[in-house]
C-alpha positions in Angstrom: 74.4 89.4 -0.6 73.1 88.1 2.1 76.4 87.8 3.5 77.5 90.4 3.6 73.8 92.6 4.9 74.3 89.9 7.9 78.1 90.6 7.9 76.4 94.5 7.7 74.1 94.0 10.5 76.2 91.3 12.6 78.3 94.4 13.0 75.7 97.1 13.8 73.9 94.7 16.3 74.5 92.5 19.3 74.0 88.7 18.8 70.8 89.5 20.7 69.3 92.4 19.4 70.1 90.3 16.0 69.0 87.5 16.6 65.0 89.3 17.6 65.2 90.9 14.3 65.4 87.9 12.5 63.5 86.2 14.6 60.6 88.3 14.2 61.0 90.2 10.5 61.6 86.2 9.0 59.0 84.4 11.7 57.0 87.1 10.8 56.5 87.1 7.0 55.9 82.8 7.4 53.3 83.1 10.1 51.5 86.0 8.2 52.2 84.3 4.9 51.0 81.2 6.9 47.5 83.6 7.7 46.8 84.3 4.2 47.2 80.5 2.8 44.7 79.8 5.7 42.0 82.5 3.9 42.9 81.4 0.9 42.1 77.7 1.3 39.1 78.6 2.7 39.8 76.8 5.6 39.2 80.0 7.7 36.3 82.3 7.5 35.8 85.8 8.6 32.0 85.2 9.2 32.2 83.4 11.8 33.3 84.3 15.3 35.1 81.5 16.8 37.5 81.7 13.7 37.6 85.7 14.1 38.5 85.2 17.6 41.5 82.7 16.9 43.3 85.1 14.7 42.9 87.8 16.7 44.4 85.2 19.2 47.0 84.5 17.1 47.8 88.2 15.9 47.5 89.7 19.4 50.0 87.1 21.0 52.8 87.1 18.2 53.3 90.6 18.5 52.4 90.5 22.3 55.0 87.5 22.6 57.8 89.8 20.5 57.2 93.1 23.1 57.5 90.9 25.3 60.5 89.9 24.4 61.6 93.1 22.7 61.5 94.5 26.4 63.5 91.5 27.7 66.6 92.2 25.3 66.0 96.8 26.0 66.5 96.3 29.5 69.7 93.6 29.5 71.0 95.5 27.1 70.0 98.7 26.1 68.9 99.8 22.6 70.0 97.8 19.8 73.2 99.5 18.2 74.9 100.6 21.4 
């Protein structure tokens, strides 16, 4: 099942676009799941200003890095599926 999906995705996307989607889809799931776990464990408190600042920096950094990476690939290869 997974092999068929990967073969289908690779037939549509170039290697760079496939890597971008894979990295930020599965990496994003892992990142946000880890962030959720830290909330559940009580390691981070939403009430503390310093903890909220760190959370915002991490989340904005994730999306900023993904966006810069997206723009870079788009400028080199064009839109996905081309």
